[in-house]
VEXMAR-190387 format. One record per residue (C-alpha): residue in one letter; x negated, y negated, z negated. Coordinates in nm, 3 decimals. Each point is the difference from the previous one (the first is absolute). Layout:
<sites>
{drense: A&xx: X&yy: Y&zz: Z} $
...
</sites>
This chain:
<sites>
{drense: M&xx: -0.081&yy: 1.919&zz: 2.379} $
{drense: N&xx: -0.317&yy: -0.170&zz: 0.117} $
{drense: C&xx: -0.060&yy: -0.268&zz: 0.260} $
{drense: I&xx: -0.360&yy: -0.023&zz: 0.119} $
{drense: V&xx: -0.128&yy: -0.357&zz: 0.024} $
{drense: N&xx: -0.368&yy: -0.045&zz: 0.085} $
{drense: D&xx: -0.059&yy: 0.361&zz: -0.112} $
{drense: L&xx: 0.166&yy: -0.071&zz: -0.338} $
{drense: P&xx: 0.303&yy: 0.217&zz: -0.089} $
{drense: I&xx: 0.270&yy: -0.234&zz: -0.132} $
{drense: Y&xx: 0.250&yy: 0.194&zz: -0.209} $
{drense: Y&xx: 0.362&yy: -0.101&zz: 0.047} $
{drense: E&xx: 0.354&yy: 0.125&zz: -0.048} $
{drense: E&xx: 0.316&yy: -0.076&zz: 0.196} $
{drense: H&xx: 0.359&yy: 0.012&zz: -0.123} $
{drense: G&xx: 0.317&yy: -0.073&zz: 0.193} $
{drense: Q&xx: 0.062&yy: -0.117&zz: 0.355} $
{drense: G&xx: 0.069&yy: -0.336&zz: 0.158} $
{drense: K&xx: -0.163&yy: -0.340&zz: -0.041} $
{drense: P&xx: -0.363&yy: 0.048&zz: -0.114} $
{drense: I&xx: -0.098&yy: -0.141&zz: -0.340} $
{drense: L&xx: -0.372&yy: 0.002&zz: -0.078} $
{drense: C&xx: -0.044&yy: 0.024&zz: -0.377} $
{drense: L&xx: -0.324&yy: -0.131&zz: -0.153} $
{drense: H&xx: -0.099&yy: 0.075&zz: -0.360} $
{drense: G&xx: -0.220&yy: -0.199&zz: -0.235} $
{drense: F&xx: -0.364&yy: 0.037&zz: -0.101} $
{drense: P&xx: -0.108&yy: 0.258&zz: -0.101} $
{drense: E&xx: 0.330&yy: 0.189&zz: 0.007} $
{drense: D&xx: 0.136&yy: 0.241&zz: 0.261} $
{drense: H&xx: 0.318&yy: 0.057&zz: 0.199} $
{drense: K&xx: 0.190&yy: 0.132&zz: -0.304} $
{drense: S&xx: 0.037&yy: -0.352&zz: -0.138} $
{drense: M&xx: 0.201&yy: -0.099&zz: 0.309} $
{drense: K&xx: 0.178&yy: 0.328&zz: 0.052} $
{drense: G&xx: 0.121&yy: 0.005&zz: -0.361} $
{drense: C&xx: 0.186&yy: -0.331&zz: 0.025} $
{drense: L&xx: 0.116&yy: 0.013&zz: 0.363} $
{drense: E&xx: 0.117&yy: 0.356&zz: 0.057} $
{drense: P&xx: 0.284&yy: -0.010&zz: -0.257} $
{drense: F&xx: 0.131&yy: -0.310&zz: 0.179} $
{drense: F&xx: -0.039&yy: 0.129&zz: 0.356} $
{drense: S&xx: 0.159&yy: 0.334&zz: -0.087} $
{drense: Q&xx: 0.319&yy: -0.210&zz: -0.010} $
{drense: H&xx: -0.078&yy: -0.212&zz: 0.308} $
{drense: E&xx: -0.056&yy: 0.177&zz: 0.330} $
{drense: G&xx: -0.163&yy: -0.128&zz: 0.316} $
{drense: Y&xx: -0.354&yy: -0.062&zz: -0.124} $
{drense: R&xx: -0.320&yy: 0.193&zz: 0.061} $
{drense: R&xx: -0.219&yy: -0.051&zz: -0.308} $
{drense: I&xx: -0.374&yy: 0.039&zz: 0.057} $
{drense: Y&xx: -0.209&yy: 0.032&zz: -0.316} $
{drense: L&xx: -0.377&yy: 0.012&zz: 0.030} $
{drense: D&xx: -0.293&yy: 0.024&zz: -0.239} $
{drense: L&xx: -0.248&yy: -0.279&zz: 0.061} $
{drense: P&xx: -0.366&yy: 0.103&zz: 0.039} $
{drense: G&xx: -0.165&yy: 0.108&zz: -0.323} $
{drense: M&xx: 0.338&yy: 0.048&zz: -0.167} $
{drense: G&xx: 0.231&yy: 0.297&zz: -0.031} $
{drense: K&xx: -0.076&yy: 0.265&zz: 0.261} $
{drense: T&xx: -0.185&yy: -0.231&zz: 0.240} $
{drense: P&xx: -0.378&yy: -0.002&zz: -0.043} $
{drense: G&xx: -0.205&yy: -0.317&zz: 0.002} $
{drense: A&xx: -0.242&yy: -0.081&zz: 0.281} $
{drense: D&xx: -0.328&yy: -0.189&zz: 0.007} $
{drense: W&xx: 0.112&yy: -0.210&zz: 0.296} $
{drense: I&xx: 0.292&yy: -0.148&zz: -0.200} $
{drense: K&xx: -0.186&yy: -0.272&zz: -0.184} $
{drense: N&xx: 0.263&yy: -0.269&zz: -0.038} $
{drense: A&xx: 0.361&yy: -0.103&zz: 0.048} $
{drense: D&xx: -0.055&yy: -0.084&zz: 0.366} $
{drense: D&xx: -0.108&yy: 0.360&zz: 0.061} $
{drense: M&xx: 0.300&yy: 0.129&zz: -0.195} $
{drense: L&xx: 0.230&yy: -0.220&zz: 0.206} $
{drense: D&xx: -0.152&yy: 0.123&zz: 0.325} $
{drense: L&xx: 0.061&yy: 0.358&zz: -0.111} $
{drense: L&xx: 0.364&yy: -0.079&zz: -0.080} $
{drense: K&xx: 0.055&yy: -0.154&zz: 0.342} $
{drense: K&xx: -0.135&yy: 0.314&zz: 0.165} $
{drense: F&xx: 0.219&yy: 0.216&zz: -0.227} $
{drense: V&xx: 0.305&yy: -0.201&zz: 0.107} $
{drense: G&xx: -0.098&yy: 0.046&zz: 0.364} $
{drense: E&xx: -0.030&yy: 0.376&zz: -0.042} $
{drense: I&xx: 0.307&yy: 0.067&zz: -0.216} $
{drense: I&xx: 0.246&yy: -0.277&zz: 0.095} $
{drense: G&xx: -0.127&yy: -0.113&zz: 0.339} $
{drense: D&xx: 0.155&yy: -0.305&zz: 0.166} $
{drense: E&xx: 0.329&yy: 0.023&zz: -0.191} $
{drense: G&xx: 0.096&yy: -0.280&zz: -0.233} $
{drense: F&xx: -0.032&yy: 0.102&zz: -0.365} $
{drense: L&xx: 0.056&yy: -0.116&zz: -0.357} $
{drense: L&xx: -0.249&yy: -0.036&zz: -0.285} $
{drense: A&xx: 0.061&yy: 0.082&zz: -0.366} $
{drense: A&xx: -0.298&yy: -0.061&zz: -0.224} $
{drense: T&xx: -0.108&yy: -0.063&zz: -0.356} $
{drense: S&xx: -0.300&yy: -0.162&zz: -0.169} $
{drense: Y&xx: -0.311&yy: 0.033&zz: 0.220} $
{drense: G&xx: 0.216&yy: 0.166&zz: 0.264} $
{drense: G&xx: 0.184&yy: -0.333&zz: 0.018} $
{drense: Y&xx: -0.328&yy: -0.175&zz: 0.073} $
{drense: L&xx: -0.070&yy: 0.244&zz: 0.283} $
{drense: A&xx: 0.356&yy: -0.052&zz: 0.128} $
{drense: L&xx: -0.062&yy: -0.374&zz: 0.023} $
{drense: G&xx: -0.319&yy: 0.074&zz: 0.192} $
{drense: L&xx: 0.198&yy: 0.208&zz: 0.247} $
{drense: A&xx: 0.258&yy: -0.277&zz: 0.037} $
{drense: Y&xx: -0.277&yy: -0.253&zz: 0.062} $
{drense: D&xx: -0.068&yy: 0.185&zz: 0.328} $
{drense: V&xx: 0.278&yy: -0.126&zz: 0.226} $
{drense: S&xx: -0.035&yy: 0.306&zz: 0.224} $
{drense: M&xx: 0.144&yy: 0.224&zz: -0.275} $
{drense: K&xx: 0.371&yy: 0.067&zz: 0.050} $
{drense: I&xx: 0.113&yy: -0.042&zz: -0.361} $
{drense: D&xx: 0.375&yy: -0.059&zz: -0.018} $
{drense: G&xx: 0.008&yy: -0.060&zz: -0.375} $
{drense: M&xx: -0.199&yy: 0.027&zz: -0.323} $
{drense: F&xx: 0.102&yy: 0.099&zz: -0.353} $
{drense: L&xx: -0.279&yy: -0.081&zz: -0.246} $
{drense: F&xx: 0.013&yy: 0.056&zz: -0.374} $
{drense: G&xx: -0.268&yy: -0.117&zz: -0.239} $
{drense: P&xx: -0.222&yy: -0.083&zz: 0.300} $
{drense: V&xx: -0.360&yy: -0.113&zz: -0.024} $
{drense: T&xx: -0.019&yy: -0.331&zz: 0.185} $
{drense: V&xx: -0.330&yy: -0.123&zz: -0.150} $
{drense: A&xx: -0.267&yy: 0.270&zz: 0.009} $
{drense: G&xx: -0.231&yy: -0.136&zz: -0.269} $
{drense: N&xx: 0.121&yy: 0.074&zz: -0.354} $
{drense: D&xx: -0.170&yy: -0.312&zz: -0.135} $
{drense: K&xx: 0.186&yy: -0.219&zz: 0.252} $
{drense: R&xx: 0.352&yy: 0.121&zz: -0.078} $
{drense: K&xx: 0.259&yy: -0.205&zz: -0.188} $
{drense: L&xx: 0.107&yy: 0.240&zz: -0.272} $
{drense: P&xx: 0.252&yy: -0.052&zz: -0.282} $
{drense: D&xx: -0.119&yy: -0.073&zz: -0.349} $
{drense: E&xx: -0.051&yy: 0.315&zz: -0.204} $
{drense: V&xx: 0.341&yy: 0.148&zz: -0.071} $
{drense: E&xx: 0.116&yy: 0.260&zz: -0.247} $
{drense: G&xx: 0.219&yy: 0.256&zz: 0.169} $
{drense: F&xx: 0.273&yy: 0.224&zz: -0.133} $
{drense: V&xx: -0.106&yy: 0.341&zz: -0.132} $
{drense: E&xx: 0.273&yy: 0.246&zz: -0.094} $
{drense: D&xx: 0.001&yy: 0.113&zz: -0.363} $
{drense: C&xx: -0.205&yy: 0.314&zz: -0.060} $
{drense: L&xx: -0.117&yy: 0.020&zz: 0.361} $
{drense: E&xx: -0.371&yy: -0.034&zz: -0.078} $
{drense: A&xx: 0.027&yy: 0.253&zz: -0.279} $
{drense: S&xx: 0.145&yy: 0.254&zz: 0.244} $
{drense: I&xx: -0.292&yy: -0.019&zz: 0.245} $
{drense: S&xx: -0.219&yy: 0.311&zz: 0.001} $
{drense: A&xx: -0.377&yy: -0.017&zz: -0.033} $
{drense: D&xx: -0.034&yy: 0.101&zz: 0.366} $
{drense: D&xx: 0.216&yy: -0.296&zz: 0.108} $
{drense: K&xx: -0.168&yy: -0.269&zz: -0.211} $
{drense: E&xx: -0.225&yy: -0.131&zz: 0.279} $
{drense: G&xx: 0.281&yy: -0.008&zz: 0.256} $
{drense: F&xx: 0.232&yy: -0.167&zz: -0.249} $
{drense: G&xx: -0.256&yy: -0.276&zz: -0.035} $
{drense: Y&xx: 0.012&yy: -0.062&zz: 0.376} $
{drense: F&xx: 0.379&yy: -0.001&zz: -0.024} $
{drense: L&xx: 0.003&yy: -0.270&zz: -0.268} $
{drense: D&xx: -0.239&yy: -0.213&zz: 0.206} $
{drense: D&xx: 0.230&yy: 0.012&zz: 0.305} $
{drense: S&xx: 0.341&yy: -0.014&zz: -0.164} $
{drense: Y&xx: 0.200&yy: -0.254&zz: -0.197} $
{drense: I&xx: 0.276&yy: 0.245&zz: -0.091} $
{drense: A&xx: -0.125&yy: 0.321&zz: -0.164} $
{drense: T&xx: 0.276&yy: 0.254&zz: -0.057} $
{drense: S&xx: 0.017&yy: 0.377&zz: 0.030} $
{drense: Y&xx: 0.161&yy: -0.051&zz: 0.343} $
{drense: T&xx: -0.262&yy: -0.240&zz: 0.138} $
{drense: W&xx: -0.284&yy: 0.206&zz: -0.148} $
{drense: Q&xx: 0.125&yy: 0.323&zz: 0.157} $
{drense: R&xx: 0.031&yy: -0.162&zz: 0.342} $
{drense: Y&xx: -0.344&yy: -0.158&zz: -0.030} $
{drense: K&xx: -0.141&yy: 0.336&zz: -0.102} $
{drense: N&xx: 0.156&yy: 0.170&zz: 0.304} $
{drense: E&xx: -0.050&yy: -0.268&zz: 0.267} $
{drense: I&xx: -0.310&yy: -0.201&zz: -0.093} $
{drense: L&xx: -0.225&yy: 0.200&zz: -0.229} $
{drense: P&xx: -0.072&yy: 0.296&zz: 0.232} $
{drense: A&xx: -0.231&yy: -0.222&zz: 0.207} $
{drense: Y&xx: -0.175&yy: -0.125&zz: -0.314} $
{drense: T&xx: -0.040&yy: 0.316&zz: -0.200} $
{drense: I&xx: 0.025&yy: 0.289&zz: 0.245} $
{drense: N&xx: -0.164&yy: -0.142&zz: 0.311} $
{drense: K&xx: -0.229&yy: -0.230&zz: -0.203} $
{drense: S&xx: 0.009&yy: -0.247&zz: 0.288} $
{drense: W&xx: -0.075&yy: -0.289&zz: -0.233} $
{drense: A&xx: -0.333&yy: 0.162&zz: -0.093} $
{drense: S&xx: -0.120&yy: 0.090&zz: 0.350} $
{drense: D&xx: -0.309&yy: -0.169&zz: 0.140} $
{drense: F&xx: 0.201&yy: -0.098&zz: 0.307} $
{drense: C&xx: 0.267&yy: -0.186&zz: -0.199} $
{drense: K&xx: -0.249&yy: -0.163&zz: -0.236} $
{drense: N&xx: -0.212&yy: -0.128&zz: 0.288} $
{drense: Y&xx: 0.303&yy: -0.110&zz: 0.201} $
{drense: R&xx: 0.147&yy: -0.188&zz: -0.297} $
{drense: K&xx: -0.331&yy: -0.170&zz: -0.072} $
{drense: N&xx: -0.113&yy: -0.087&zz: 0.351} $
{drense: G&xx: 0.289&yy: 0.001&zz: 0.245} $
{drense: F&xx: 0.341&yy: -0.052&zz: -0.166} $
{drense: A&xx: 0.081&yy: -0.322&zz: 0.189} $
{drense: F&xx: 0.045&yy: -0.066&zz: 0.370} $
{drense: T&xx: -0.259&yy: -0.220&zz: 0.164} $
{drense: F&xx: 0.302&yy: -0.213&zz: 0.098} $
{drense: D&xx: 0.150&yy: -0.004&zz: -0.351} $
{drense: E&xx: 0.047&yy: -0.379&zz: -0.007} $
{drense: Q&xx: 0.177&yy: 0.004&zz: 0.336} $
{drense: L&xx: 0.277&yy: 0.219&zz: -0.143} $
{drense: K&xx: 0.158&yy: -0.315&zz: -0.138} $
{drense: D&xx: 0.064&yy: -0.100&zz: 0.361} $
{drense: L&xx: 0.175&yy: 0.327&zz: 0.086} $
{drense: Q&xx: 0.267&yy: -0.046&zz: 0.266} $
{drense: Y&xx: 0.272&yy: 0.261&zz: -0.039} $
{drense: A&xx: 0.362&yy: -0.058&zz: 0.099} $
{drense: N&xx: 0.167&yy: 0.334&zz: -0.086} $
{drense: P&xx: 0.180&yy: 0.086&zz: -0.326} $
{drense: I&xx: -0.237&yy: 0.036&zz: -0.294} $
{drense: T&xx: 0.090&yy: 0.066&zz: -0.363} $
{drense: V&xx: -0.255&yy: -0.051&zz: -0.275} $
{drense: L&xx: 0.075&yy: 0.130&zz: -0.350} $
{drense: T&xx: -0.222&yy: -0.120&zz: -0.282} $
{drense: G&xx: -0.004&yy: 0.036&zz: -0.378} $
{drense: R&xx: -0.014&yy: -0.308&zz: -0.220} $
{drense: Q&xx: -0.203&yy: 0.201&zz: -0.253} $
{drense: D&xx: -0.227&yy: 0.165&zz: 0.258} $
{drense: E&xx: -0.349&yy: -0.035&zz: -0.149} $
{drense: S&xx: -0.163&yy: 0.180&zz: 0.294} $
{drense: V&xx: 0.089&yy: -0.225&zz: 0.295} $
{drense: G&xx: 0.248&yy: -0.251&zz: -0.143} $
{drense: C&xx: 0.274&yy: -0.161&zz: 0.207} $
{drense: E&xx: -0.116&yy: -0.357&zz: 0.072} $
{drense: D&xx: -0.261&yy: 0.090&zz: 0.261} $
{drense: A&xx: 0.252&yy: 0.192&zz: 0.210} $
{drense: W&xx: 0.235&yy: -0.300&zz: -0.002} $
{drense: D&xx: -0.281&yy: -0.245&zz: 0.081} $
{drense: R&xx: -0.120&yy: 0.205&zz: 0.296} $
{drense: L&xx: 0.332&yy: 0.109&zz: 0.148} $
{drense: K&xx: 0.257&yy: -0.270&zz: -0.080} $
{drense: H&xx: -0.033&yy: -0.149&zz: 0.350} $
{drense: L&xx: 0.131&yy: 0.315&zz: 0.171} $
{drense: P&xx: 0.345&yy: -0.069&zz: 0.153} $
{drense: K&xx: 0.157&yy: 0.340&zz: -0.080} $
{drense: L&xx: -0.139&yy: 0.041&zz: -0.352} $
{drense: T&xx: 0.204&yy: 0.124&zz: -0.295} $
{drense: F&xx: -0.213&yy: -0.049&zz: -0.310} $
{drense: V&xx: 0.096&yy: 0.138&zz: -0.341} $
{drense: A&xx: -0.180&yy: -0.042&zz: -0.333} $
{drense: L&xx: 0.151&yy: 0.252&zz: -0.241} $
{drense: D&xx: -0.007&yy: -0.089&zz: -0.368} $
{drense: G&xx: -0.090&yy: 0.273&zz: -0.248} $
{drense: V&xx: -0.201&yy: 0.191&zz: 0.258} $
{drense: G&xx: -0.371&yy: 0.072&zz: 0.041} $
{drense: H&xx: -0.188&yy: 0.152&zz: 0.293} $
{drense: M&xx: 0.228&yy: 0.306&zz: 0.024} $
{drense: M&xx: 0.333&yy: -0.160&zz: 0.089} $
{drense: Q&xx: 0.110&yy: 0.308&zz: 0.198} $
{drense: I&xx: -0.018&yy: 0.193&zz: -0.328} $
{drense: E&xx: 0.085&yy: -0.272&zz: -0.251} $
{drense: S&xx: 0.299&yy: -0.142&zz: 0.190} $
{drense: P&xx: 0.117&yy: 0.266&zz: 0.247} $
{drense: D&xx: 0.349&yy: -0.146&zz: 0.046} $
{drense: A&xx: -0.139&yy: -0.338&zz: 0.107} $
{drense: F&xx: -0.258&yy: 0.175&zz: 0.218} $
{drense: N&xx: 0.264&yy: 0.206&zz: 0.181} $
{drense: F&xx: 0.234&yy: -0.298&zz: 0.035} $
{drense: H&xx: -0.263&yy: -0.213&zz: 0.175} $
{drense: L&xx: -0.118&yy: 0.292&zz: 0.212} $
{drense: K&xx: 0.355&yy: 0.048&zz: 0.126} $
{drense: E&xx: 0.044&yy: -0.373&zz: 0.058} $
{drense: W&xx: -0.325&yy: -0.015&zz: 0.201} $
{drense: L&xx: 0.107&yy: 0.290&zz: 0.222} $
{drense: G&xx: 0.332&yy: -0.174&zz: 0.055} $
{drense: R&xx: -0.176&yy: -0.313&zz: 0.123} $
{drense: I&xx: -0.216&yy: 0.209&zz: 0.230} $
{drense: N&xx: 0.296&yy: 0.187&zz: 0.145} $
{drense: T&xx: 0.181&yy: -0.328&zz: 0.065} $
{drense: K&xx: -0.305&yy: -0.135&zz: 0.183} $
{drense: L&xx: -0.051&yy: 0.312&zz: 0.211} $
{drense: Q&xx: 0.362&yy: 0.044&zz: 0.105} $
{drense: P&xx: 0.079&yy: -0.136&zz: 0.349} $
{drense: K&xx: 0.211&yy: -0.314&zz: -0.005} $
{drense: Q&xx: 0.359&yy: 0.036&zz: 0.109} $
{drense: H&xx: 0.129&yy: -0.245&zz: 0.264} $
</sites>
């Protein structure tokens, strides 16, 4: 389906009914990265309307000349929420750069966000400003590299950059959920994405995010061995939030939903439980 925002067709999919959950992927991925890790969980948990969109210039949503920076991207997301969700309270699930956009949405106190689940979120936009772990040597399953076909060599390189645990299982999931945006849609090579990454990746109010005021349940999952965004910045910027659950998973890189699915699902369920407790009317 498409939602037209400022003449731009935003591609999105909906699954299930109930409480809306807006799902935001990373950069320059597409909705498959969120759908792949969330749908298996929500197929066992009813009562949630999952909304997966492709951000501009990624997946099936084209770029647009008027989207020059993160402020423009955020404005588009607010209008998308108004069109698709309306005035109803909703939840946010987001990863990587989608997590950064989620924090931008939460910074606007007019947004009715009842809870946020962020995994591997970007909290500092500039790569050179992030606190990253020292170079770590991950685990690579015996014979895995030797089994990779010539056609998959480039994608396997991306996989090793993002992951700490490289097994046939994690590779297959990465190939199905992450790589399509890189190798099929070629979003990473588009002029739109290259210009956006170079000139407009950060909000103009990036520094003010450390003063975010948000009092609803938020869970932040990070990987101790995440060499893309790290884990320290997320703690530094969000530790003041009163309803924060913060987890730094050992033995995990940037793809914790793939590398540690049991922990991912456990904390997702725990977060929803906290939200349901908050939203239920008090008994007198």
